[in-house]
N, CA and C atoms of all chains as a GROMACS GRO file, in nm:
protein
  621
    1MET      N    1  12.025   1.573   5.790
    1MET     CA    2  11.938   1.631   5.688
    1MET      C    3  12.021   1.687   5.573
    2SER      N    4  11.978   1.662   5.449
    2SER     CA    5  12.054   1.704   5.333
    2SER      C    6  12.064   1.856   5.322
    3LYS      N    7  12.186   1.902   5.288
    3LYS     CA    8  12.205   2.046   5.269
    3LYS      C    9  12.188   2.084   5.121
    4GLN      N   10  12.179   1.982   5.035
    4GLN     CA   11  12.170   2.011   4.892
    4GLN      C   12  12.035   2.074   4.858
    5THR      N   13  12.041   2.170   4.771
    5THR     CA   14  11.917   2.234   4.726
    5THR      C   15  11.903   2.215   4.576
    6PHE      N   16  11.782   2.225   4.527
    6PHE     CA   17  11.753   2.208   4.386
    6PHE      C   18  11.670   2.325   4.336
    7GLN      N   19  11.687   2.355   4.209
    7GLN     CA   20  11.614   2.467   4.149
    7GLN      C   21  11.496   2.413   4.068
    8THR      N   22  11.393   2.495   4.057
    8THR     CA   23  11.281   2.459   3.970
    8THR      C   24  11.332   2.444   3.827
    9GLY      N   25  11.293   2.336   3.762
    9GLY     CA   26  11.338   2.309   3.625
    9GLY      C   27  11.460   2.219   3.618
   10GLN      N   28  11.520   2.193   3.733
   10GLN     CA   29  11.642   2.111   3.736
   10GLN      C   30  11.608   1.963   3.716
   11MET      N   31  11.693   1.895   3.637
   11MET     CA   32  11.677   1.751   3.618
   11MET      C   33  11.736   1.678   3.738
   12VAL      N   34  11.662   1.579   3.788
   12VAL     CA   35  11.707   1.501   3.903
   12VAL      C   36  11.676   1.353   3.880
   13THR      N   37  11.739   1.269   3.958
   13THR     CA   38  11.701   1.128   3.959
   13THR      C   39  11.666   1.088   4.102
   14PHE      N   40  11.584   0.985   4.112
   14PHE     CA   41  11.551   0.929   4.242
   14PHE      C   42  11.525   0.780   4.226
   15LYS      N   43  11.535   0.708   4.334
   15LYS     CA   44  11.520   0.563   4.330
   15LYS      C   45  11.377   0.521   4.361
   16VAL      N   46  11.325   0.429   4.283
   16VAL     CA   47  11.200   0.362   4.315
   16VAL      C   48  11.233   0.213   4.313
   17GLY      N   49  11.246   0.155   4.432
   17GLY     CA   50  11.297   0.018   4.440
   17GLY      C   51  11.439   0.017   4.390
   18SER      N   52  11.465  -0.068   4.293
   18SER     CA   53  11.601  -0.076   4.238
   18SER      C   54  11.617   0.014   4.115
   19ARG      N   55  11.506   0.072   4.070
   19ARG     CA   56  11.511   0.154   3.949
   19ARG      C   57  11.550   0.298   3.982
   20SER      N   58  11.621   0.358   3.889
   20SER     CA   59  11.652   0.500   3.899
   20SER      C   60  11.566   0.573   3.798
   21ILE      N   61  11.490   0.668   3.846
   21ILE     CA   62  11.396   0.741   3.759
   21ILE      C   63  11.439   0.887   3.749
   22GLN      N   64  11.427   0.940   3.628
   22GLN     CA   65  11.464   1.079   3.606
   22GLN      C   66  11.340   1.166   3.602
   23GLY      N   67  11.350   1.284   3.660
   23GLY     CA   68  11.238   1.376   3.658
   23GLY      C   69  11.284   1.520   3.661
   24VAL      N   70  11.188   1.610   3.669
   24VAL     CA   71  11.218   1.753   3.670
   24VAL      C   72  11.156   1.815   3.796
   25VAL      N   73  11.234   1.896   3.864
   25VAL     CA   74  11.183   1.965   3.981
   25VAL      C   75  11.083   2.072   3.934
   26LYS      N   76  10.959   2.062   3.982
   26LYS     CA   77  10.857   2.158   3.942
   26LYS      C   78  10.833   2.265   4.049
   27GLU      N   79  10.864   2.230   4.174
   27GLU     CA   80  10.836   2.327   4.281
   27GLU      C   81  10.918   2.294   4.405
   28ASP      N   82  10.976   2.397   4.463
   28ASP     CA   83  11.037   2.385   4.595
   28ASP      C   84  10.925   2.407   4.696
   29ARG      N   85  10.888   2.301   4.766
   29ARG     CA   86  10.773   2.311   4.857
   29ARG      C   87  10.809   2.370   4.993
   30GLY      N   88  10.938   2.394   5.014
   30GLY     CA   89  10.981   2.454   5.140
   30GLY      C   90  10.999   2.351   5.249
   31PRO      N   91  11.034   2.398   5.370
   31PRO     CA   92  11.067   2.307   5.481
   31PRO      C   93  10.943   2.254   5.553
   32ILE      N   94  10.857   2.187   5.479
   32ILE     CA   95  10.730   2.142   5.538
   32ILE      C   96  10.729   1.993   5.566
   33GLY      N   97  10.840   1.925   5.540
   33GLY     CA   98  10.844   1.782   5.561
   33GLY      C   99  10.871   1.745   5.707
   34ARG      N  100  10.887   1.616   5.730
   34ARG     CA  101  10.915   1.567   5.864
   34ARG      C  102  11.041   1.633   5.920
   35LYS      N  103  11.031   1.683   6.042
   35LYS     CA  104  11.141   1.753   6.109
   35LYS      C  105  11.193   1.872   6.027
   36GLY      N  106  11.103   1.931   5.952
   36GLY     CA  107  11.138   2.053   5.878
   36GLY      C  108  11.223   2.032   5.755
   37ARG      N  109  11.229   1.910   5.705
   37ARG     CA  110  11.310   1.891   5.584
   37ARG      C  111  11.237   1.945   5.462
   38VAL      N  112  11.317   1.991   5.367
   38VAL     CA  113  11.260   2.054   5.246
   38VAL      C  114  11.208   1.946   5.152
   39LEU      N  115  11.088   1.968   5.101
   39LEU     CA  116  11.031   1.876   5.001
   39LEU      C  117  11.033   1.943   4.864
   40TYR      N  118  11.048   1.860   4.762
   40TYR     CA  119  11.044   1.908   4.624
   40TYR      C  120  10.936   1.831   4.547
   41LEU      N  121  10.859   1.905   4.468
   41LEU     CA  122  10.762   1.840   4.379
   41LEU      C  123  10.834   1.809   4.248
   42VAL      N  124  10.833   1.681   4.212
   42VAL     CA  125  10.905   1.635   4.092
   42VAL      C  126  10.806   1.569   3.995
   43GLU      N  127  10.815   1.608   3.869
   43GLU     CA  128  10.735   1.542   3.766
   43GLU      C  129  10.824   1.444   3.690
   44PHE      N  130  10.766   1.330   3.654
   44PHE     CA  131  10.846   1.227   3.586
   44PHE      C  132  10.754   1.136   3.505
   45ARG      N  133  10.814   1.060   3.417
   45ARG     CA  134  10.741   0.958   3.341
   45ARG      C  135  10.794   0.822   3.384
   46ARG      N  136  10.703   0.732   3.417
   46ARG     CA  137  10.745   0.598   3.460
   46ARG      C  138  10.819   0.525   3.349
   47GLU      N  139  10.772   0.545   3.226
   47GLU     CA  140  10.840   0.489   3.110
   47GLU      C  141  10.875   0.606   3.019
   48ALA      N  142  10.990   0.600   2.956
   48ALA     CA  143  11.039   0.713   2.877
   48ALA      C  144  10.940   0.758   2.770
   49GLU      N  145  10.869   0.663   2.710
   49GLU     CA  146  10.778   0.697   2.600
   49GLU      C  147  10.635   0.723   2.648
   50SER      N  148  10.612   0.710   2.775
   50SER     CA  149  10.476   0.723   2.826
   50SER      C  150  10.426   0.867   2.814
   51PRO      N  151  10.300   0.884   2.770
   51PRO     CA  152  10.244   1.020   2.766
   51PRO      C  153  10.201   1.069   2.904
   52ASP      N  154  10.191   0.978   2.998
   52ASP     CA  155  10.141   1.013   3.131
   52ASP      C  156  10.253   1.066   3.220
   53VAL      N  157  10.226   1.182   3.277
   53VAL     CA  158  10.323   1.241   3.369
   53VAL      C  159  10.277   1.215   3.512
   54SER      N  160  10.368   1.163   3.592
   54SER     CA  161  10.337   1.140   3.733
   54SER      C  162  10.408   1.246   3.818
   55ARG      N  163  10.362   1.261   3.940
   55ARG     CA  164  10.421   1.360   4.030
   55ARG      C  165  10.447   1.297   4.165
   56ILE      N  166  10.551   1.347   4.229
   56ILE     CA  167  10.587   1.294   4.360
   56ILE      C  168  10.655   1.406   4.438
   57GLU      N  169  10.636   1.406   4.569
   57GLU     CA  170  10.705   1.504   4.654
   57GLU      C  171  10.808   1.428   4.736
   58LEU      N  172  10.933   1.469   4.721
   58LEU     CA  173  11.043   1.398   4.786
   58LEU      C  174  11.134   1.495   4.860
   59PRO      N  175  11.195   1.446   4.969
   59PRO     CA  176  11.295   1.529   5.038
   59PRO      C  177  11.426   1.532   4.959
   60ALA      N  178  11.505   1.634   4.986
   60ALA     CA  179  11.629   1.655   4.909
   60ALA      C  180  11.720   1.533   4.915
   61GLU      N  181  11.724   1.463   5.029
   61GLU     CA  182  11.818   1.351   5.042
   61GLU      C  183  11.786   1.234   4.952
   62GLN      N  184  11.666   1.234   4.896
   62GLN     CA  185  11.630   1.126   4.805
   62GLN      C  186  11.645   1.165   4.657
   63LEU      N  187  11.692   1.287   4.635
   63LEU     CA  188  11.712   1.335   4.498
   63LEU      C  189  11.862   1.346   4.468
   64LYS      N  190  11.894   1.319   4.342
   64LYS     CA  191  12.031   1.338   4.295
   64LYS      C  192  12.028   1.428   4.172
   65GLU      N  193  12.120   1.521   4.172
   65GLU     CA  194  12.132   1.611   4.058
   65GLU      C  195  12.178   1.532   3.936
   66VAL      N  196  12.121   1.562   3.819
   66VAL     CA  197  12.169   1.502   3.694
   66VAL      C  198  12.277   1.595   3.640
   67LYS      N  199  12.398   1.549   3.643
   67LYS     CA  200  12.511   1.633   3.600
   67LYS      C  201  12.505   1.655   3.449
   68GLY      N  202  12.553   1.772   3.412
   68GLY     CA  203  12.566   1.801   3.269
   68GLY      C  204  12.437   1.837   3.200
   69THR      N  205  12.334   1.870   3.279
   69THR     CA  206  12.208   1.913   3.218
   69THR      C  207  12.182   2.058   3.260
   70VAL      N  208  12.095   2.122   3.185
   70VAL     CA  209  12.058   2.259   3.220
   70VAL      C  210  11.910   2.262   3.255
   71SER      N  211  11.874   2.364   3.329
   71SER     CA  212  11.734   2.379   3.366
   71SER      C  213  11.649   2.392   3.241
   72ILE      N  214  11.532   2.327   3.243
   72ILE     CA  215  11.444   2.338   3.127
   72ILE      C  216  11.338   2.444   3.149
   73GLN      N  217  11.347   2.516   3.260
   73GLN     CA  218  11.251   2.623   3.280
   73GLN      C  219  11.300   2.752   3.216
   74MET      N  220  10.348   1.704   6.877
   74MET     CA  221  10.421   1.714   6.751
   74MET      C  222  10.390   1.850   6.686
   75SER      N  223  10.492   1.926   6.658
   75SER     CA  224  10.468   2.055   6.594
   75SER      C  225  10.452   2.037   6.444
   76SER      N  226  10.379   2.127   6.384
   76SER     CA  227  10.355   2.120   6.241
   76SER      C  228  10.424   2.236   6.170
   77GLU      N  229  10.506   2.204   6.071
   77GLU     CA  230  10.572   2.308   5.992
   77GLU      C  231  10.470   2.387   5.913
   78SER      N  232  10.366   2.319   5.867
   78SER     CA  233  10.262   2.388   5.790
   78SER      C  234  10.189   2.490   5.876
   79LEU      N  235  10.163   2.450   6.001
   79LEU     CA  236  10.096   2.543   6.093
   79LEU      C  237  10.187   2.660   6.127
   80ARG      N  238  10.316   2.630   6.146
   80ARG     CA  239  10.412   2.738   6.174
   80ARG      C  240  10.414   2.837   6.058
   81ARG      N  241  10.415   2.785   5.935
   81ARG     CA  242  10.417   2.873   5.818
   81ARG      C  243  10.287   2.954   5.810
   82TRP      N  244  10.176   2.891   5.845
   82TRP     CA  245  10.048   2.962   5.847
   82TRP      C  246  10.053   3.078   5.947
   83ASN      N  247  10.103   3.048   6.068
   83ASN     CA  248  10.106   3.151   6.172
   83ASN      C  249  10.207   3.262   6.144
   84GLU      N  250  10.322   3.224   6.087
   84GLU     CA  251  10.432   3.320   6.076
   84GLU      C  252  10.440   3.388   5.939
   85VAL      N  253  10.380   3.330   5.837
   85VAL     CA  254  10.390   3.388   5.702
   85VAL      C  255  10.252   3.424   5.647
   86ARG      N  256  10.162   3.328   5.651
   86ARG     CA  257  10.034   3.350   5.582
   86ARG      C  258   9.943   3.448   5.657
   87ILE      N  259   9.932   3.434   5.788
   87ILE     CA  260   9.848   3.527   5.864
   87ILE      C  261   9.901   3.670   5.853
   88PRO      N  262  10.033   3.693   5.867
   88PRO     CA  263  10.082   3.831   5.847
   88PRO      C  264  10.049   3.886   5.708
   89ALA      N  265  10.051   3.801   5.607
   89ALA     CA  266  10.017   3.847   5.472
   89ALA      C  267   9.871   3.891   5.467
   90LEU      N  268   9.785   3.816   5.534
   90LEU     CA  269   9.643   3.855   5.539
   90LEU      C  270   9.624   3.981   5.622
   91ASP      N  271   9.704   3.994   5.728
   91ASP     CA  272   9.694   4.115   5.811
   91ASP      C  273   9.728   4.240   5.731
   92GLU      N  274   9.820   4.226   5.636
   92GLU     CA  275   9.857   4.342   5.553
   92GLU      C  276   9.738   4.392   5.472
   93ILE      N  277   9.656   4.300   5.426
   93ILE     CA  278   9.537   4.341   5.352
   93ILE      C  279   9.438   4.411   5.444
   94GLU      N  280   9.425   4.358   5.566
   94GLU     CA  281   9.337   4.425   5.662
   94GLU      C  282   9.386   4.566   5.692
   95ASP      N  283   9.518   4.577   5.705
   95ASP     CA  284   9.576   4.710   5.730
   95ASP      C  285   9.546   4.804   5.614
   96ALA      N  286   9.556   4.750   5.492
   96ALA     CA  287   9.529   4.832   5.374
   96ALA      C  288   9.384   4.879   5.374
   97HIS      N  289   9.295   4.791   5.416
   97HIS     CA  290   9.153   4.826   5.424
   97HIS      C  291   9.133   4.942   5.520
   98GLN      N  292   9.200   4.933   5.635
   98GLN     CA  293   9.182   5.036   5.738
   98GLN      C  294   9.247   5.168   5.698
   99SER      N  295   9.352   5.158   5.616
   99SER     CA  296   9.424   5.280   5.580
   99SER      C  297   9.353   5.359   5.471
  100VAL      N  298   9.252   5.299   5.408
  100VAL     CA  299   9.174   5.374   5.308
  100VAL      C  300   9.070   5.454   5.386
  101GLY      N  301   9.109   5.574   5.425
  101GLY     CA  302   9.024   5.654   5.512
  101GLY      C  303   8.928   5.743   5.436
  102GLY      N  304   8.864   5.834   5.511
  102GLY     CA  305   8.774   5.930   5.449
  102GLY      C  306   8.631   5.882   5.446
  103SER      N  307   8.542   5.975   5.411
  103SER     CA  308   8.400   5.941   5.408
  103SER      C  309   8.338   5.964   5.271
  104GLU      N  310   8.423   5.991   5.170
  104GLU     CA  311   8.369   6.016   5.036
  104GLU      C  312   8.311   5.888   4.978
  105ARG      N  313   8.231   5.908   4.873
  105ARG     CA  314   8.168   5.793   4.808
  105ARG      C  315   8.274   5.697   4.752
  106GLY      N  316   8.385   5.751   4.709
  106GLY     CA  317   8.490   5.669   4.648
  106GLY      C  318   8.552   5.569   4.745
  107ARG      N  319   8.547   5.604   4.875
  107ARG     CA  320   8.606   5.513   4.973
  107ARG      C  321   8.535   5.378   4.974
  108ARG      N  322   8.402   5.386   4.963
  108ARG     CA  323   8.326   5.261   4.967
  108ARG      C  324   8.364   5.169   4.851
  109TYR      N  325   8.384   5.232   4.734
  109TYR     CA  326   8.424   5.153   4.618
  109TYR      C  327   8.563   5.093   4.640
  110ALA      N  328   8.653   5.178   4.694
  110ALA     CA  329   8.791   5.131   4.716
  110ALA      C  330   8.796   5.017   4.816
  111THR      N  331   8.722   5.029   4.925
  111THR     CA  332   8.725   4.923   5.026
  111THR      C  333   8.659   4.795   4.973
  112GLN      N  334   8.560   4.813   4.885
  112GLN     CA  335   8.496   4.695   4.828
  112GLN      C  336   8.596   4.616   4.744
  113GLN      N  337   8.679   4.688   4.669
  113GLN     CA  338   8.780   4.620   4.588
  113GLN      C  339   8.881   4.549   4.677
  114ILE      N  340   8.914   4.613   4.790
  114ILE     CA  341   9.007   4.549   4.884
  114ILE      C  342   8.942   4.423   4.943
  115ASN      N  343   8.812   4.433   4.970
  115ASN     CA  344   8.741   4.314   5.023
  115ASN      C  345   8.746   4.198   4.923
  116TYR      N  346   8.724   4.230   4.795
  116TYR     CA  347   8.730   4.126   4.693
  116TYR      C  348   8.870   4.063   4.689
  117ALA      N  349   8.970   4.152   4.695
  117ALA     CA  350   9.108   4.102   4.693
  117ALA      C  351   9.136   4.016   4.815
  118TYR      N  352   9.081   4.058   4.929
  118TYR     CA  353   9.104   3.983   5.053
  118TYR      C  354   9.047   3.842   5.043
  119VAL      N  355   8.928   3.832   4.988
  119VAL     CA  356   8.865   3.699   4.975
  119VAL      C  357   8.951   3.609   4.885
  120ALA      N  358   9.000   3.667   4.775
  120ALA     CA  359   9.082   3.587   4.682
  120ALA      C  360   9.212   3.544   4.749
  121ILE      N  361   9.274   3.636   4.823
  121ILE     CA  362   9.401   3.603   4.888
  121ILE      C  363   9.380   3.506   5.004
  122LEU      N  364   9.271   3.524   5.077
  122LEU     CA  365   9.239   3.432   5.187
  122LEU      C  366   9.220   3.290   5.133
  123SER      N  367   9.148   3.279   5.023
  123SER     CA  368   9.126   3.148   4.962
  123SER      C  369   9.259   3.086   4.919
  124SER      N  370   9.343   3.169   4.859
  124SER     CA  371   9.474   3.122   4.812
  124SER      C  372   9.563   3.076   4.928
  125GLN      N  373   9.566   3.156   5.033
  125GLN     CA  374   9.651   3.122   5.148
  125GLN      C  375   9.598   2.997   5.220
  126PHE      N  376   9.466   2.985   5.228
  126PHE     CA  377   9.410   2.867   5.294
  126PHE      C  378   9.436   2.741   5.212
  127GLN      N  379   9.423   2.755   5.081
  127GLN     CA  380   9.453   2.641   4.994
  127GLN      C  381   9.599   2.599   5.010
  128ALA      N  382   9.688   2.697   5.014
  128ALA     CA  383   9.831   2.667   5.028
  128ALA      C  384   9.859   2.599   5.163
  129PHE      N  385   9.792   2.647   5.268
  129PHE     CA  386   9.810   2.585   5.399
  129PHE      C  387   9.764   2.439   5.397
  130CYS      N  388   9.646   2.416   5.340
  130CYS     CA  389   9.593   2.278   5.334
  130CYS      C  390   9.687   2.189   5.252
  131ARG      N  391   9.738   2.243   5.144
  131ARG     CA  392   9.829   2.166   5.057
  131ARG      C  393   9.958   2.134   5.132
  132ASP      N  394  10.010   2.233   5.205
  132ASP     CA  395  10.131   2.210   5.286
  132ASP      C  396  10.105   2.100   5.390
  133LEU      N  397   9.990   2.111   5.458
  133LEU     CA  398   9.959   2.015   5.564
  133LEU      C  399   9.945   1.875   5.507
  134TYR      N  400   9.885   1.867   5.390
  134TYR     CA  401   9.869   1.736   5.325
  134TYR      C  402  10.006   1.677   5.290
  135SER      N  403  10.094   1.759   5.233
  135SER     CA  404  10.228   1.711   5.197
  135SER      C  405  10.307   1.670   5.321
  136GLU      N  406  10.294   1.750   5.425
  136GLU     CA  407  10.363   1.719   5.550
  136GLU      C  408  10.311   1.587   5.607
  137SER      N  409  10.182   1.567   5.598
  137SER     CA  410  10.122   1.442   5.649
  137SER      C  411  10.176   1.322   5.573
  138ILE      N  412  10.186   1.336   5.441
  138ILE     CA  413  10.239   1.225   5.360
  138ILE      C  414  10.381   1.192   5.404
  139ASP      N  415  10.461   1.296   5.428
  139ASP     CA  416  10.601   1.273   5.463
  139ASP      C  417  10.614   1.195   5.594
  140TYR      N  418  10.516   1.212   5.683
  140TYR     CA  419  10.515   1.132   5.806
  140TYR      C  420  10.462   0.991   5.780
  141LEU      N  421  10.352   0.985   5.705
  141LEU     CA  422  10.284   0.856   5.687
  141LEU      C  423  10.370   0.753   5.615
  142VAL      N  424  10.448   0.797   5.517
  142VAL     CA  425  10.524   0.700   5.438
  142VAL      C  426  10.633   0.631   5.520
  143THR      N  427  10.670   0.692   5.632
  143THR     CA  428  10.778   0.632   5.711
  143THR      C  429  10.735   0.503   5.781
  144VAL      N  430  10.603   0.478   5.787
  144VAL     CA  431  10.558   0.357   5.857
  144VAL      C  432  10.546   0.237   5.764
  145VAL      N  433  10.573   0.258   5.634
  145VAL     CA  434  10.569   0.144   5.542
  145VAL      C  435  10.712   0.110   5.501
  146PRO      N  436  10.735  -0.012   5.451
  146PRO     CA  437  10.870  -0.050   5.408
  146PRO      C  438  10.925   0.046   5.302
  147ALA      N  439  11.055   0.068   5.306
  147ALA     CA  440  11.119   0.165   5.217
  147ALA      C  441  11.087   0.140   5.071
  148ALA      N  442  11.076   0.013   5.033
  148ALA     CA  443  11.052  -0.020   4.892
  148ALA      C  444  10.915   0.028   4.844
  149LEU      N  445  10.825   0.056   4.937
  149LEU     CA  446  10.689   0.098   4.899
  149LEU      C  447  10.666   0.248   4.913
  150GLN      N  448  10.762   0.316   4.973
  150GLN     CA  449  10.738   0.456   5.009
  150GLN      C  450  10.713   0.546   4.889
  151GLU      N  451  10.794   0.531   4.783
  151GLU     CA  452  10.778   0.619   4.667
  151GLU      C  453  10.643   0.596   4.599
  152ALA      N  454  10.604   0.470   4.588
  152ALA     CA  455  10.475   0.440   4.526
  152ALA      C  456  10.361   0.501   4.607
  153LEU      N  457  10.375   0.497   4.738
  153LEU     CA  458  10.271   0.554   4.825
  153LEU      C  459  10.268   0.707   4.812
  154ARG      N  460  10.386   0.767   4.807
  154ARG     CA  461  10.392   0.913   4.787
  154ARG      C  462  10.322   0.952   4.657
  155GLU      N  463  10.350   0.879   4.552
  155GLU     CA  464  10.291   0.909   4.421
  155GLU      C  465  10.139   0.891   4.426
  156GLU      N  466  10.096   0.784   4.489
  156GLU     CA  467   9.953   0.754   4.498
  156GLU      C  468   9.878   0.865   4.571
  157PHE      N  469   9.937   0.915   4.680
  157PHE     CA  470   9.869   1.018   4.758
  157PHE      C  471   9.858   1.150   4.681
  158LEU      N  472   9.948   1.174   4.587
  158LEU     CA  473   9.944   1.299   4.510
  158LEU      C  474   9.852   1.290   4.389
  159LEU      N  475   9.817   1.167   4.352
  159LEU     CA  476   9.738   1.147   4.231
  159LEU      C  477   9.603   1.216   4.244
  160ASN      N  478   9.574   1.307   4.152
  160ASN     CA  479   9.446   1.380   4.150
  160ASN      C  480   9.416   1.454   4.279
  161ARG      N  481   9.518   1.507   4.342
  161ARG     CA  482   9.495   1.586   4.463
  161ARG      C  483   9.416   1.712   4.426
  162THR      N  484   9.299   1.729   4.484
  162THR     CA  485   9.215   1.844   4.445
  162THR      C  486   9.276   1.975   4.493
  163LEU      N  487   9.359   1.969   4.596
  163LEU     CA  488   9.421   2.092   4.646
  163LEU      C  489   9.521   2.150   4.548
  164ASP      N  490   9.557   2.074   4.444
  164ASP     CA  491   9.649   2.126   4.342
  164ASP      C  492   9.577   2.208   4.236
  165ARG      N  493   9.447   2.208   4.239
  165ARG     CA  494   9.374   2.282   4.136
  165ARG      C  495   9.243   2.333   4.195
  166GLY      N  496   9.195   2.442   4.142
  166GLY     CA  497   9.068   2.496   4.187
  166GLY      C  498   9.074   2.552   4.328
  167ASN      N  499   8.958   2.589   4.377
  167ASN     CA  500   8.949   2.649   4.510
  167ASN      C  501   8.943   2.542   4.619
  168PRO      N  502   8.981   2.581   4.741
  168PRO     CA  503   8.980   2.482   4.852
  168PRO      C  504   8.841   2.465   4.911
  169HIS      N  505   8.747   2.416   4.830
  169HIS     CA  506   8.612   2.399   4.881
  169HIS      C  507   8.608   2.279   4.977
  170PRO      N  508   8.511   2.278   5.069
  170PRO     CA  509   8.509   2.174   5.173
  170PRO      C  510   8.508   2.032   5.117
  171GLY      N  511   8.437   2.012   5.007
  171GLY     CA  512   8.432   1.877   4.950
  171GLY      C  513   8.569   1.830   4.905
  172GLY      N  514   8.643   1.919   4.840
  172GLY     CA  515   8.777   1.884   4.792
  172GLY      C  516   8.875   1.862   4.906
  173VAL      N  517   8.871   1.952   5.005
  173VAL     CA  518   8.960   1.937   5.120
  173VAL      C  519   8.931   1.805   5.191
  174GLY      N  520   8.800   1.778   5.210
  174GLY     CA  521   8.762   1.655   5.278
  174GLY      C  522   8.804   1.531   5.201
  175SER      N  523   8.781   1.531   5.070
  175SER     CA  524   8.813   1.409   4.995
  175SER      C  525   8.964   1.386   4.990
  176ASP      N  526   9.043   1.493   4.986
  176ASP     CA  527   9.189   1.474   4.989
  176ASP      C  528   9.234   1.413   5.122
  177PHE      N  529   9.193   1.474   5.231
  177PHE     CA  530   9.240   1.426   5.361
  177PHE      C  531   9.178   1.291   5.399
  178ASN      N  532   9.060   1.262   5.346
  178ASN     CA  533   9.003   1.128   5.371
  178ASN      C  534   9.095   1.018   5.319
  179ARG      N  535   9.169   1.050   5.212
  179ARG     CA  536   9.260   0.950   5.155
  179ARG      C  537   9.373   0.915   5.251
  180LEU      N  538   9.396   1.000   5.350
  180LEU     CA  539   9.501   0.973   5.448
  180LEU      C  540   9.449   0.887   5.562
  181GLY      N  541   9.325   0.844   5.551
  181GLY     CA  542   9.273   0.753   5.653
  181GLY      C  543   9.198   0.821   5.766
  182VAL      N  544   9.161   0.948   5.746
  182VAL     CA  545   9.081   1.015   5.848
  182VAL      C  546   8.943   1.044   5.790
  183ASP      N  547   8.845   1.049   5.880
  183ASP     CA  548   8.709   1.087   5.841
  183ASP      C  549   8.703   1.238   5.863
  184PHE      N  550   8.752   1.313   5.764
  184PHE     CA  551   8.799   1.449   5.787
  184PHE      C  552   8.697   1.542   5.852
  185TRP      N  553   8.585   1.570   5.784
  185TRP     CA  554   8.493   1.672   5.838
  185TRP      C  555   8.429   1.629   5.969
  186PRO      N  556   8.383   1.505   5.984
  186PRO     CA  557   8.332   1.466   6.116
  186PRO      C  558   8.436   1.484   6.227
  187GLU      N  559   8.563   1.454   6.195
  187GLU     CA  560   8.666   1.469   6.298
  187GLU      C  561   8.695   1.617   6.325
  188VAL      N  562   8.694   1.698   6.219
  188VAL     CA  563   8.715   1.842   6.237
  188VAL      C  564   8.600   1.901   6.318
  189ASN      N  565   8.477   1.862   6.283
  189ASN     CA  566   8.361   1.915   6.355
  189ASN      C  567   8.364   1.876   6.503
  190ALA      N  568   8.416   1.760   6.531
  190ALA     CA  569   8.421   1.714   6.671
  190ALA      C  570   8.524   1.791   6.753
  191LEU      N  571   8.616   1.859   6.687
  191LEU     CA  572   8.722   1.930   6.759
  191LEU      C  573   8.674   2.061   6.820
  192HIS      N  574   8.573   2.125   6.756
  192HIS     CA  575   8.528   2.255   6.807
  192HIS      C  576   8.385   2.278   6.762
  193ALA      N  577   8.305   2.335   6.852
  193ALA     CA  578   8.163   2.354   6.822
  193ALA      C  579   8.140   2.448   6.703
  194SER      N  580   8.235   2.536   6.676
  194SER     CA  581   8.218   2.633   6.566
  194SER      C  582   8.262   2.579   6.431
  195ASN      N  583   8.322   2.461   6.428
  195ASN     CA  584   8.383   2.416   6.303
  195ASN      C  585   8.282   2.384   6.193
  196ASN      N  586   8.164   2.338   6.232
  196ASN     CA  587   8.065   2.310   6.128
  196ASN      C  588   8.023   2.439   6.058
  197ARG      N  589   8.004   2.545   6.137
  197ARG     CA  590   7.969   2.675   6.079
  197ARG      C  591   8.085   2.727   5.993
  198ARG      N  592   8.208   2.704   6.038
  198ARG     CA  593   8.325   2.747   5.960
  198ARG      C  594   8.328   2.674   5.825
  199ARG      N  595   8.294   2.548   5.827
  199ARG     CA  596   8.290   2.472   5.701
  199ARG      C  597   8.183   2.530   5.607
  200GLU      N  598   8.067   2.568   5.666
  200GLU     CA  599   7.962   2.630   5.584
  200GLU      C  600   8.010   2.762   5.524
  201LEU      N  601   8.082   2.840   5.603
  201LEU     CA  602   8.133   2.969   5.554
  201LEU      C  603   8.238   2.947   5.445
  202LEU      N  604   8.318   2.842   5.463
  202LEU     CA  605   8.417   2.811   5.359
  202LEU      C  606   8.346   2.775   5.229
  203GLN      N  607   8.238   2.702   5.240
  203GLN     CA  608   8.161   2.666   5.121
  203GLN      C  609   8.104   2.790   5.052
  204GLU      N  610   8.058   2.887   5.133
  204GLU     CA  611   8.005   3.011   5.075
  204GLU      C  612   8.115   3.093   5.008
  205GLN      N  613   8.233   3.090   5.067
  205GLN     CA  614   8.342   3.170   5.013
  205GLN      C  615   8.395   3.112   4.881
  206VAL      N  616   8.405   2.980   4.875
  206VAL     CA  617   8.462   2.916   4.756
  206VAL      C  618   8.364   2.813   4.700
  207PRO      N  619   8.254   2.861   4.639
  207PRO     CA  620   8.152   2.767   4.591
  207PRO      C  621   8.206   2.679   4.480
   0.00000   0.00000   0.00000
């Protein structure tokens, strides 16, 4: 299980198929996932210019920190 | 299978509700002001109970998704996670029975009939939930 933690407002990336998508952590949902793993609510846009914001809840091991960015919260 | 959401309900949310009950009991005396004070605590209790129940249902839903997605191929898991969160009623408004039912129905269960079948009191509990969060 991943030991990495993320803060609300932090930029992250995650994989959808072969694509890497960037999003923002909106909420630490706590250790409510399978076998107590921590889930994070992440908001993202499927296309950079899209006005539609999508949301997904992912475990820490599927998220990667975006280096060199600051929290937008 | 143990549930993390249920553990959080038992170990965090119920104690938080118990604190409100304790506050109610600690407002002693027989003056007219006590009745007003306890009434305000009752209002607060209903609001907090609704909030804690909504949070529990939301946790349970998220936990369920995290289990369900493991049975589909990895390439489809993220799309399924996103789909299950789309327009989740538990993310907004009160946890009224219709919203709770429609969310969990999306996970492939016939929610209220199955809940009612688990215990004879559950149908009445659903009615009380409807009264609490119209």
